N, C-alpha and C positions, 0 to 999 in steps of 0.2 A: 401505427400505437397498437394495434390492435391485436396482433402475436404480441405484445409488452402486455396487456390487460390481461387477455387470456392465461400467459406465462403464472401473474401478480395473484387472478381468481384461482387457478389449477393449487395455486400454493396453501394459497390460504383453505378450499377446503380438503387437503392433506394433508394439512393438519391438526383442522378443524375432526375429517374422519379419527385422525393417529391419539385426540385427546377422550374423542367419545367411547374409540376402543378402548384404551388403557384403562376407563372411570366403569366399563363396564365387564374389564375385568375384576377391579376389581372387591370390584363386587361379589361377582358371585364367590372370588376367593375368599371373601369376607365373611361367605352367608354358607363358604362351604360349601356351590353349585357346582358343578360339572360342564365345563364349555362346548361344546361341538359346532367344529364348524369345519371349512377345505381346505388340503394344505393340496397342494400340484394333483389337483385332483378328485383325490381320498377323502373321504370322511375323519376329523380325526373329535375323539372324546381326551377331553386334557381336565384331570382330576385336581379339586379344592388342591393336591400338595405340593403337582405339577407332571403325577405321571403322565403318560401318553397313550393313546389307543388308540390302531384302526378299527375305524367305524363295519363289514363286510356283512353286504348284504344279501341271503344265497337263494330263494329260491322263499319269498317274504321275508326271511327270515336271519332278525342282525345278531349276531356273535362281534365280536372286540378280542382284539390281540391287541397286545401290549408293546408298544414303542422302546427300543435303548436296553 
């Protein structure tokens, strides 16, 4: 019973987090603001137009390199 309840709560939490993520993405895109997030241990900046950049910090200086 407990594991079933945990699975249901886990699924509800995932759904809630996905809705929140989608809402933030839509609002940022509408405002023309970039998104910053981690993907596979790397910092990513995604522009409102969909362009993605990897952010590398070296000696305290941030540099962005276009992906794809």
